[in-house]
N, C-alpha and C positions, 0 to 999 in steps of 0.2 A: 452058790458056787457056779462058775462059768462052765458051760458045756463045751469041752475041748473038741468034740466032733464037729460042732457048728463052726468053731474057729478054723479048723482044718478045712472044712468045706468052703468057707469064705476065702481062705488062702488059695485054694485050688482054683476057684472062680477068678480071683484076681490074677493068678498066674496065666490062666487062659486068655483073659482080656488083655493082659500086657503083651502076650505073644501076638494076638490079633493086631494090637496097636503097632507093634514093631513091624509087622508085615505092611500095614498101611503107611507107616512112616517111610519105608523103603521106596514106596511108590510116589511119594511127594516130589514135586518139582516146583522150585521157586525161581523167580527172576529178580535180579537186582540191576539197578542202572545208575548211571552218573553222567554228569555233564549234559543234562537235558536229553538223555537217551543217546548220547554219542557213544557210550559204552554200555553194553548189556551182557550180563553173565547169568547163566542158568546153572543151578545146582540140583543134584538129586537128593533123596532123603539121607544118603550116607555122607553128604557134604562134598561130594565129588563134583568138580566142574564138568558139565557135559556140553556146554556151549559158551562161546564168547563171540560177541559181535562188536566190531570197532568200525565206526562210521568212516567213510572215505574222507570226510571233512576233517577228521581228527588227525589223519596221517601226516599232515603238513605241520603239525605242532611239534614242539620240542619233546624229546624223549621223556624227560622227567614229568611233564604234564600228562602224557599218555599213561605212564606208569601209575601216577597218582589216581587217575580216573579209573584205571583197571582195579586198583586196590579198593577204591571207594565203591565201585559196583559190586565187587566180591563181598565186601563187608556188609553192604546193603542186603544182598541175597542171603548171607549167613545169618543176619539178624532175623530176616523173614523166616528162614528155615527153623531157627531156634524157637520162634514164636509159634509156628505151626506144630512143631514137635511137642512143645509143652502143652499146647491146646489138646492135641490128640491123647497124650498121656493123662492129662487131667480128666478127660472124658472117661477113660477107663477106670480111673481110681476114684471117681466122684461118689460112687455108690458104696464105697467101702470105708467111709469115715476117715479119709485121708485128705483133708482140705489143703489146697494149695500144693499138692504133690507136684514136684518139678522133675522132669527128666534131666539128668546131668549132661549138658551139651556145652 
């Protein structure tokens, strides 16, 4: 029969590691770019945009091109954030027999 006190202890350890991971995730900053670095977007761990840089060269382009490049840079940064977040959560859960655990983002 399984020792439930051991299970509870492991659950508490997992909870503590997950809290640590959440704190680390909040400190993550990622950058996405598009158009050969004509647009750069930086996101924090909460997915909030904290910086956007648009090259002067791009300002003479049509509005829809600029909008598409901004969306592409944001999506690039969001993908990078998702990857780093999943990596951090997987590190925390790896010793607890939860293979491939993914943070829902």
